[in-house]
C-alpha positions, 0 to 999 in steps of 0.5 A: 372904455368909459370910466366914470369917476365916483365921488365918495364922501368920508365925512359928515356935513356941518348940518349933520354935526350940528343936528347931532350936537343939538340933540345931545344938548337937549337930551343932556338938559332933560336928563340933568333936570329929571335927576335934580342933583340939589334934591339928591343931595338933600335926600342923602343928608336926610338919610344920613341924618335918620342913620345917625339918630338910629346910631345914637339910640342904638348906642344909648340902648346898649348902654342901658342894657349893659348898665343894669338899666341906668341911663347915661350921665345927664340924660333926663326929660329935658331935651339937650343937644349932644356935643362936646361944647361947654356953651352956645348949645341952645337950639330953638329952631325946627323940631328941636328945643334944646334950650340949654347953655351946654351940650350934653357930652355923652362921647365918654359914656358911649365910646364903647358903642360908638367911635364918635358921636355922629354930627349932622352932615350940613351944620354939625361939629362934634362940638355941636352936633345938632342932634338932640336927646331926651327920655320921657317919664316912661324911659322912652329915649328919643333922638332928633335931627334938628336940621332935616331939610324939605320940612321933614321931621327926623326923630327916632324913639325906643 
């Protein structure tokens, strides 16, 4: 009997492996560019700024309701930056124009409504939050996020 030996391959050739690695690399680059992580981080920070501004506004409103329409101490028609700093709280860039030497510390007035005053996710601290607040002549309270990115203006009023 004449038996033929069969040669069977149990692996991939170098060209097949290189081709698969190349395709995976191209797909990875396409996905990375499509997702644009830098833009996602900016969007996430701006979303937090909107949320923080709404939390501050809600806390002030609740304070006003609980205290017989009395505004928290120091809140008036002049835009002021929130924070615990005693000096160096002037902001003259972006949408904010808080030209005061001190921050408006509302942490004790709002302690019942906020565990702590929120601060900007990129630049802020509890000393200098980079959020401003003011009330107009009709008692409409406005909270601004000073460091909004991508030319967005984050302002909540009520």
